[in-house]
C-alpha positions in Angstrom: -2.0 -13.5 -6.0 0.2 -14.8 -3.2 3.8 -13.7 -2.4 5.1 -16.9 -4.0 3.2 -16.1 -7.2 4.6 -12.5 -7.2 8.1 -14.0 -7.4 7.4 -15.7 -10.7 5.0 -13.1 -12.0 6.3 -11.2 -15.0 5.8 -7.5 -14.2 4.6 -5.2 -17.0 7.4 -3.3 -18.6 5.5 -0.4 -20.2 2.8 2.1 -19.1 0.5 0.5 -21.7 1.0 -2.9 -20.2 0.2 -1.5 -16.7 -2.9 0.1 -18.0 -4.1 -3.2 -19.3 -4.0 -4.9 -15.9 -4.9 -2.1 -13.6 -8.2 -0.2 -13.2 -8.0 3.5 -14.0 -7.9 4.4 -10.2 -5.3 1.7 -9.5 -3.1 3.1 -12.3 -3.6 6.7 -11.0 -2.5 5.8 -7.5 0.1 3.0 -8.1 1.8 4.4 -11.2 1.2 8.1 -11.0 1.5 8.6 -7.3 -2.1 9.6 -6.8 -4.1 9.5 -3.6 -7.6 8.3 -3.1 -10.0 10.7 -1.3 -10.1 10.5 2.5 -12.5 8.0 4.0 -13.4 6.4 0.6 -11.2 3.3 0.7 -12.7 -0.1 1.1 -10.2 -1.2 3.8 -10.5 1.6 6.3 -12.9 -0.3 8.7 -11.8 -3.8 7.7 -10.8 -5.9 10.7 -10.7 -9.5 9.4 -7.5 -11.5 9.8 -5.3 -11.9 6.7 -2.7 -10.2 4.6 -2.8 -7.0 2.6 -1.0 -7.4 -0.8 0.1 -5.0 -3.5 -2.8 -4.6 -6.0 -0.2 -4.2 -8.8 1.9 -7.4 -8.3 0.5 -9.4 -5.3 3.5 -8.9 -3.0 2.6 -9.4 0.7 2.9 -6.0 2.3 1.0 -5.8 5.6 -0.3 -8.4 8.1 -3.8 -7.5 9.5 -2.3 -7.8 13.0 -0.4 -4.5 12.3 -3.5 -2.6 11.2 -4.8 0.0 13.6 -7.5 2.8 13.8 -5.6 6.0 13.2 -8.4 8.0 14.7 -9.6 9.8 11.6 -6.6 9.9 9.2 -8.9 8.7 6.4 -6.8 5.9 5.1 -6.0 2.3 6.3 -3.0 2.5 8.7 -0.4 -0.1 9.8 2.4 0.2 12.3 4.8 -2.1 10.4 5.3 -3.6 6.9 6.3 -7.2 6.0 10.1 -7.4 6.0 11.6 -6.3 2.7 8.2 -5.6 1.1 8.4 -1.8 0.9 10.9 0.9 0.1 10.8 4.4 1.5 11.6 7.5 -0.6 11.7 11.2 0.1 8.7 13.0 -1.3 8.7 16.8 -1.5 5.6 17.2 -3.6 2.7 19.4 -2.6 4.8 21.9 -0.7 5.8 19.5 2.1 8.4 16.8 2.8 7.1 13.4 3.5 8.3 9.8 3.2 6.7 7.9 0.3 6.0 4.1 0.7 6.4 2.1 -2.5 6.2 -1.7 -3.2 9.7 -3.1 -3.3 8.7 -5.5 -6.0 6.9 -3.4 -8.6 7.7 0.2 -7.5 4.0 1.0 -7.1 3.1 4.0 -4.9 1.2 2.8 -1.8 1.1 5.9 0.4 3.2 7.6 3.0 4.7 6.8 6.4 4.7 9.1 9.5 6.3 9.0 12.9 3.1 9.3 14.9 2.0 5.6 15.1 1.6 3.3 18.0 4.1 1.0 19.6 6.0 -1.1 19.0 7.4 0.9 15.9 5.9 4.4 16.4 5.2 4.4 12.6 1.9 5.0 10.8 2.0 3.6 7.3 -0.9 5.5 5.7 -1.8 3.5 2.7 -4.3 3.9 -0.2 -6.9 1.1 -0.2 -6.9 1.1 -4.0 -3.2 0.1 -3.9 -4.1 -3.0 -1.9 -5.8 -6.3 -2.2 -6.8 -8.5 0.8 -6.2 -12.2 1.2 -8.3 -13.5 4.1 -6.7 -16.0 6.5 -7.9 -19.6 5.9 
């Protein structure tokens, strides 16, 4: 689904509706703030050009040009998100304080952002592959 489709797409309103459109693993990550196991995501080594979109609603999130090898973090990493595509929230779960990254359109949990990324932003958006779909550049 492209970003323009996401704007007209009716988002599910209930957990039952989300369960109907998401796989069990997508639901666990996007709606229950789960995390996929390190090094298991399909997009870790992907280097094709294109756009990473939210698996829940199709909103454009990350351009492949911002993806980088985070030297063993275990999840796809990006140094910047598409403007207005994500929201950042304080996350104090698991006995630590982190910054959660959620889709600004559907509120789906994507991962976390850290201040140890490369220039030009110094950010490392550490994102679950299962929370993403990929649209290859034409």
